N, C-alpha and C positions, 0 to 999 in steps of 0.2 A: 028313400030309394038310393040316394047317393051313398049313404052310409053302408047300405047293403052291398053295393057294387064294390066298396073298398075291402070287403071281407076276404081274408086269405082263401077260404074255400072256393069262392067263385073265381078267383084269379087262377088257381091251379086247375080248376075244371075247364077254364077257357082255353088253356094251352095244353091240356092233357092229351088231346088228340094228336097234336103235332109231335109231342115227345114219344107217344106210343109207337109212331112209325119207325123210330130208330132203336127200339128195344131189341135186345139180342136173342130173344126167344127163350130166355131163362126167366123162371118165376120162382119165388119162394112163398109157398102157401104153408098151411099147417094141417096135420091130420086131426080127426076128431079128438084124439088123445093129446093134442097139442105139440106133436113132434113137427118141426119145420120140414117142408118138402121142397127140394130143389128139382125143378122140372125143365127138361130140354125138349122143345118141340121139333117137329120134322123140318120146319123152315130153318131153324138154327143149325141143325145138322147139315142141311143142304148148303148153308153158307160155309160151314167148316170144310165141307168137301170141295166146294168151289175155290176156297182159298188154297187148298192143297194143289188142285189142278193148275191154278194160276202160278203157283210158286215152282212146281216141278214139271208141269206139262204132261202129267199122266194121272191116272187114278191110283189111289193108295191100295196096297195089298190089304188083305183082311187084318193081318197083324199090325200094319201101319195105321189102319183106320181105328183099331181098338186102342192103340197107343195115343192117337190124336184125341179120341174121345176121353180117354183117361186124363190127359193133360187139361183138356177143356173143363172136365168135371172138377179137377183139383183147383183150377183157377176160380171157378164159380163157388166152390166151397169156401175158399179163402175170402172171396168178395162178400159172400153171405155172412161170414164170421166178422169181417171188418165192419159191416153195417150193424151187426148185432152189438158190437162193441162201440158203435157210434164214432168210429174213426173218421168218418166223412166230415163230422163237425169238430172233432178234436184235433185232427191233423191240420196244421196251418195252411199247407199247400192246397189240400182238397177243399178246405173251408173257403179260402179266398176264391177259388175257381167257381164254386157253387154260388157264392155271393155275386161274383162278376156276371155269371150267366143270368141270375135273377134280376140284377139291376139293368142289364141290357134288355131283358124281356119286358121289364116294367120301367122304362126310362121315365124319370121325373117323379116316380111314386115314392112317397115317404113310408118307410116301414123299418122296423128294427131288424137287426141281423138275425135274431132268433126267429122272427116271423118269416123272414126270407128263407132261412135254412129249413124251417118246418115245411114250407111250401115245396122247396126243392126236393126234400125227402119224399113228400107225399106224391110228387110227380114221378118219382123213380129216377131222378136226374143223376144220383151217384152211380147208378148202373148204366145209364144211357150215355153219359158224357165220357168220351174216351180218355180225356186227361185225368179226370177224377178216378175213373176205373183203374187206369194204369198206376196211378199214385197209390191207391189203396192196396193193390196187389204188391207193389214194391214194399210198402210198410209191413204187410203181413209176412212177406218173404224174409225181410230183415229180422222180424220177430222170431221166425222159425229158425233162422240161421245165427241168431245171437250167440257169440262164443260162450261156451260153458267152461267153468274152471273145475278140473277134477280135484278131489281131496288127495292128500298125500298118499294114502293107502292105494287109491285107484291108480295114481300116477306111478307109484313104485311097481305095482303089478304090471302096468303097461310097459315100463322100461324093461322089466324082467322078461316079459313075453316077447319083447323085441330086442333081446340082448345083443344079437349079432349086429343090429343097426347102431347101437349106442356103445358097444364095446370099443376100447382103445385098441386098434389093430396093431399087429406086429410091425416093426420097422427094421429096415435093413440098410446099413451103411457099407459102401464098398469102394474099392479103387479098381482101376481098369487099365488094360492095354488095348488101344483101339486102332483099327486099320480102316481107312476109308474105302479101300478097294478089296472086294472079296477074293480076288486072284493075287493079292500081294504075297510074294514068296516068303516073306517073314512070318506069315501065319503058320506055315508048316514048321518053321524052325522053333517057334514058341511051343507049338503042340508037341514036338519031339522032346523039347527040354522038360515039359511037364510030365511026359511019359517016363522020363528017366528020374523023376523026382527032384529035378533041379528048379531053381528060381529062374524065371525067364530073364534073359539078358536084354531083350529089346524093350524099349519104352513105347514103341508104336508111333502113330501120328499124334500131333497136338489136337486134343479134343476141345471144341469150343466151350462145352459145359464144364470142363475141368476133369482131370484124371481121377480126382477123389470126389465121390458123391456122398453127401451127408445122409444120415438116417432118414428114410422115407417109407411110407406105406407101399404095399404092392400096387394099390390103385394109383398113387402118385408116380411111382416108377413107370407104370403102364402109360400114363399120360405123357411122359417124357420120351420113353424109348419104345413103347409098343407092348401089347399084352403078352405075347410069347416070351419076350425078353424078361418082363417083370416076373412071370411065373417061374422062369428058369432061375432068376436070382433068389426068389422065395424058397426054392427047393435046393439051392446050392449049399454045400457044406460050409461050415464056419471056418474061417482062417485057412482056406485052401484055395488054390487057383482052380478055376473052372472055365472051360471053353473049348472051342470057340462058340460064342453065342451071337446070333444075328439080331440086329435091331433095325429100326427105321434109319439109323445113321450109317450102319456098316457092320463090321465084325469086331467082337469084344472078347477079351479074356478078363474074367472077373475074380476078385479076391474079396470075399465078404468079411469085413473087419468087425462089424458090430451087428448084433441082432437082439432086439428086445421082444420078448414074447407078448402076445396079445393079453390085454388086461380086461377084466370085467368092467361093465359100465360104472363110471363115477357119477352117482345119482345127482349130486349137487351140481356137477359140471354140465350135465345134460338136461337138468330139470326144465329150463325154459324151452329148449328145442322140443323136448318130448311133450310138454303141455300143449304147444302149438300144433304138433302133429296129431295128438289125441283129439283136439277140438275139431280139426279138419275132418278126421275120420268119423267123428260122432255127428257131424252136421247132417249128412245124408240120413243117418238113422233117426235123428231127432225130427227131421222134416217128415220122414215116412210115418213115424209114430204120431205126429201131430195131425197129419192128414187122415190117418186111420181113425183117430179120435173124432175128427169132423165127420167122417163117413158114418160113424156110429151115431153121431148126434143128429145128422140130417138124413132124411130118406130121399134117395135119388130116383127120379122117374124119367126114363127116356122114352119118347114116342117111337113107335115103329117107323122104320125108315128103310126104303129100298136102296141098295148099293149103287143103283144106276143114277142116283141123284134125285129120283122122284120119291115123294112121300109114300111110305108103305101103308 
């Protein structure tokens, strides 16, 4: 009789009723054809709705409720797949948590780790324990979002499709005559000199950033002087005085000395940056595709549920 009491089957039956009380309302059964079925009962849906009310103080709209259900289904599909892959016993964090739970429940009992893990799985502990559950979802999400590396042809096509992002933009170098005050009488004198085709005689006020600005992109000039000023410099003729132009600092007359045209992307120079951007953009698509595959593998069954929170 004592040997019988030590059997794992009797142990997990003894505490099965306690663990059943904390189940989330999800079950994974199988159809007669062997397809796994993920089921969400009305009680679990009621809990989801109660969590929404507790967080936001109101009922979700129909669209919000459907989105919440979709997120919950995605989570349960990932959890079901994690258990199919036996990540609860392969992942060290989940494994140790399950062993800790079982040793606490059966203090002083001698049993191998494999036996304890077998019992924990039979009791549904990987689903019912919030720490294990959260860990398994994290592991699955990391798997879905693992960075993929594009081959060179894919990356070249991506750079070409986003040429404006990776092109080397035009640069403009200029010198300037600057006046701190918009009502400075010298502004009219410089303007009149330009109208006569003469070189301005005034040097203006001393500008903190320097009278001569090295070649910079329109975006860089905008960061220093403001967008309108940068656009004016971009369209200004080469080697001719232009103005007056307003900036965040005051009034300027500008002489564009250098201008380099925009260049197509240098693939080798942008390869790393483009590969990182491609991976980020592909992450959502990979996750969506993986979840769609899981939805095809599992049959999802939702119990009827009334939106007032009562089972339908």
